[in-house]
Short mmCIF file of the C-alpha atoms (twelve columns), coordinates in Angstrom:
data_MODEL
# 
_entry.id   MODEL 
# 
loop_
_atom_site.group_PDB 
_atom_site.id 
_atom_site.type_symbol 
_atom_site.label_atom_id 
_atom_site.label_alt_id 
_atom_site.label_comp_id 
_atom_site.label_asym_id 
_atom_site.label_seq_id 
_atom_site.Cartn_x 
_atom_site.Cartn_y 
_atom_site.Cartn_z 
_atom_site.pdbx_PDB_model_num 
ATOM 1   C CA . MET A 1   -8.703  20.903  9.992   1 
ATOM 2   C CA . LYS A 2   -6.703  22.125  7.047   1 
ATOM 3   C CA . SER A 3   -3.571  20.461  8.367   1 
ATOM 4   C CA . MET A 4   -5.455  17.150  8.781   1 
ATOM 5   C CA . ARG A 5   -6.572  17.263  5.164   1 
ATOM 6   C CA . ARG A 6   -3.081  18.157  4.029   1 
ATOM 7   C CA . GLY A 7   -1.651  15.362  6.179   1 
ATOM 8   C CA . ALA A 8   -4.077  12.820  4.748   1 
ATOM 9   C CA . ARG A 9   -3.200  13.854  1.201   1 
ATOM 10  C CA . VAL A 10  0.533   13.779  1.887   1 
ATOM 11  C CA . LEU A 11  0.247   10.328  3.468   1 
ATOM 12  C CA . ALA A 12  -1.739  8.942   0.559   1 
ATOM 13  C CA . PHE A 13  0.519   10.406  -2.113  1 
ATOM 14  C CA . ALA A 14  3.709   9.379   -0.301  1 
ATOM 15  C CA . VAL A 15  2.518   5.796   -0.053  1 
ATOM 16  C CA . VAL A 16  1.323   5.609   -3.657  1 
ATOM 17  C CA . PHE A 17  4.503   7.170   -5.085  1 
ATOM 18  C CA . GLY A 18  6.628   5.036   -2.794  1 
ATOM 19  C CA . PHE A 19  5.182   1.957   -4.486  1 
ATOM 20  C CA . ALA A 20  6.340   3.092   -7.878  1 
ATOM 21  C CA . VAL A 21  9.924   3.339   -6.659  1 
ATOM 22  C CA . ALA A 22  9.834   0.229   -4.501  1 
ATOM 23  C CA . GLN A 23  8.532   -2.279  -7.040  1 
ATOM 24  C CA . ALA A 24  11.978  -3.572  -8.028  1 
ATOM 25  C CA . PRO A 25  12.506  -7.200  -6.972  1 
ATOM 26  C CA . ARG A 26  14.037  -7.331  -3.520  1 
ATOM 27  C CA . VAL A 27  14.997  -10.993 -3.343  1 
ATOM 28  C CA . PRO A 28  18.719  -11.184 -4.096  1 
ATOM 29  C CA . PRO A 29  19.844  -14.382 -5.745  1 
ATOM 30  C CA . VAL A 30  21.742  -16.640 -3.409  1 
ATOM 31  C CA . GLU A 31  24.957  -17.931 -4.930  1 
ATOM 32  C CA . GLY A 32  24.993  -21.664 -5.435  1 
ATOM 33  C CA . ALA A 33  21.262  -22.020 -4.714  1 
ATOM 34  C CA . GLU A 34  18.964  -23.115 -7.486  1 
ATOM 35  C CA . ASP A 35  15.663  -21.382 -7.960  1 
ATOM 36  C CA . THR A 36  12.724  -23.732 -7.423  1 
ATOM 37  C CA . ARG A 37  10.773  -24.366 -10.590 1 
ATOM 38  C CA . LEU A 38  7.028   -24.830 -10.669 1 
ATOM 39  C CA . PRO A 39  5.445   -27.664 -12.697 1 
ATOM 40  C CA . SER A 40  4.760   -25.085 -15.409 1 
ATOM 41  C CA . GLY A 41  8.522   -24.470 -15.651 1 
ATOM 42  C CA . LYS A 42  8.309   -20.942 -14.262 1 
ATOM 43  C CA . SER A 43  10.486  -19.680 -11.438 1 
ATOM 44  C CA . GLN A 44  8.703   -19.870 -8.083  1 
ATOM 45  C CA . ARG A 45  10.428  -16.696 -6.884  1 
ATOM 46  C CA . ASP A 46  9.364   -14.789 -10.005 1 
ATOM 47  C CA . GLU A 47  5.765   -15.942 -9.613  1 
ATOM 48  C CA . ILE A 48  5.704   -14.871 -5.952  1 
ATOM 49  C CA . LEU A 49  7.119   -11.451 -6.840  1 
ATOM 50  C CA . LYS A 50  4.598   -11.085 -9.659  1 
ATOM 51  C CA . ALA A 51  1.687   -11.957 -7.364  1 
ATOM 52  C CA . GLU A 52  2.940   -9.529  -4.707  1 
ATOM 53  C CA . HIS A 53  3.302   -6.777  -7.309  1 
ATOM 54  C CA . GLU A 54  -0.271  -7.300  -8.514  1 
ATOM 55  C CA . GLN A 55  -1.581  -7.276  -4.938  1 
ATOM 56  C CA . ASN A 56  0.395   -4.089  -4.207  1 
ATOM 57  C CA . LEU A 57  -1.164  -2.379  -7.222  1 
ATOM 58  C CA . LYS A 58  -4.642  -3.449  -6.132  1 
ATOM 59  C CA . ASP A 59  -4.016  -2.291  -2.548  1 
ATOM 60  C CA . ALA A 60  -2.531  1.010   -3.754  1 
ATOM 61  C CA . GLY A 61  -5.711  1.669   -5.722  1 
ATOM 62  C CA . LYS A 62  -7.796  0.915   -2.640  1 
ATOM 63  C CA . LEU A 63  -5.515  3.183   -0.593  1 
ATOM 64  C CA . ALA A 64  -5.991  6.068   -3.016  1 
ATOM 65  C CA . GLU A 65  -9.756  5.506   -2.934  1 
ATOM 66  C CA . LEU A 66  -9.783  5.555   0.881   1 
ATOM 67  C CA . ALA A 67  -7.700  8.734   0.924   1 
ATOM 68  C CA . ASP A 68  -10.213 10.428  -1.391  1 
ATOM 69  C CA . GLU A 69  -13.096 9.285   0.830   1 
ATOM 70  C CA . LEU A 70  -11.259 10.598  3.876   1 
ATOM 71  C CA . LYS A 71  -10.711 13.961  2.189   1 
ATOM 72  C CA . GLN A 72  -14.396 14.205  1.288   1 
ATOM 73  C CA . SER A 73  -15.535 13.330  4.797   1 
ATOM 74  C CA . LEU A 74  -13.122 15.863  6.321   1 
ATOM 75  C CA . GLU A 75  -14.475 18.559  4.019   1 
ATOM 76  C CA . LYS A 76  -18.073 17.753  5.038   1 
ATOM 77  C CA . GLU A 77  -17.514 17.726  8.793   1 
ATOM 78  C CA . ASP A 78  -17.275 20.573  11.249  1 
ATOM 79  C CA . ARG A 79  -13.724 21.635  12.008  1 
ATOM 80  C CA . PHE A 80  -14.010 20.687  15.697  1 
ATOM 81  C CA . VAL A 81  -15.964 17.436  15.442  1 
ATOM 82  C CA . LEU A 82  -14.896 14.290  13.625  1 
ATOM 83  C CA . SER A 83  -17.141 11.294  13.138  1 
ATOM 84  C CA . LEU A 84  -16.162 7.823   14.262  1 
ATOM 85  C CA . ASN A 85  -16.372 6.757   10.632  1 
ATOM 86  C CA . THR A 86  -13.642 9.257   9.714   1 
ATOM 87  C CA . ILE A 87  -11.345 7.982   12.438  1 
ATOM 88  C CA . LYS A 88  -11.988 4.375   11.362  1 
ATOM 89  C CA . LYS A 89  -11.134 5.344   7.795   1 
ATOM 90  C CA . THR A 90  -7.735  6.679   8.922   1 
ATOM 91  C CA . GLU A 91  -7.100  3.411   10.752  1 
ATOM 92  C CA . GLU A 92  -8.031  1.467   7.635   1 
ATOM 93  C CA . ILE A 93  -5.606  3.573   5.585   1 
ATOM 94  C CA . GLU A 94  -2.835  2.978   8.099   1 
ATOM 95  C CA . LYS A 95  -3.480  -0.782  8.200   1 
ATOM 96  C CA . LEU A 96  -3.460  -1.048  4.406   1 
ATOM 97  C CA . ALA A 97  -0.251  1.000   4.137   1 
ATOM 98  C CA . ARG A 98  1.446   -1.280  6.685   1 
ATOM 99  C CA . LYS A 99  0.328   -4.355  4.772   1 
ATOM 100 C CA . ILE A 100 1.792   -2.986  1.549   1 
ATOM 101 C CA . ARG A 101 5.034   -1.921  3.245   1 
ATOM 102 C CA . SER A 102 5.394   -5.360  4.794   1 
ATOM 103 C CA . ARG A 103 4.917   -7.020  1.416   1 
ATOM 104 C CA . LEU A 104 7.481   -4.705  -0.202  1 
ATOM 105 C CA . ARG A 105 10.027  -5.556  2.473   1 
ATOM 106 C CA . HIS A 106 9.203   -9.283  2.212   1 
ATOM 107 C CA . GLU A 107 8.632   -9.556  5.948   1 
# 
């Protein structure tokens, strides 16, 4: 039980701190290719990266919230019995972390 709580905390903190390091733009400029400009005059690539960054921050906040909820539910439950809700919460955390990782890798 203690190792599950520790694992949940480590997972949550690793993902959240990984975002801080991984927020640098990952789209290398292609030589000879012009960046598409939006009607507002802004770079399309920059706007996409900005929107992804904002979504990553929002998802990271949700991820931290879910990790706290998971910790609380693990503390409440018996050490041998886990509720279905707790297991679903871990799946939700995993799904959200994958979504963020995918966005950071621009997949």
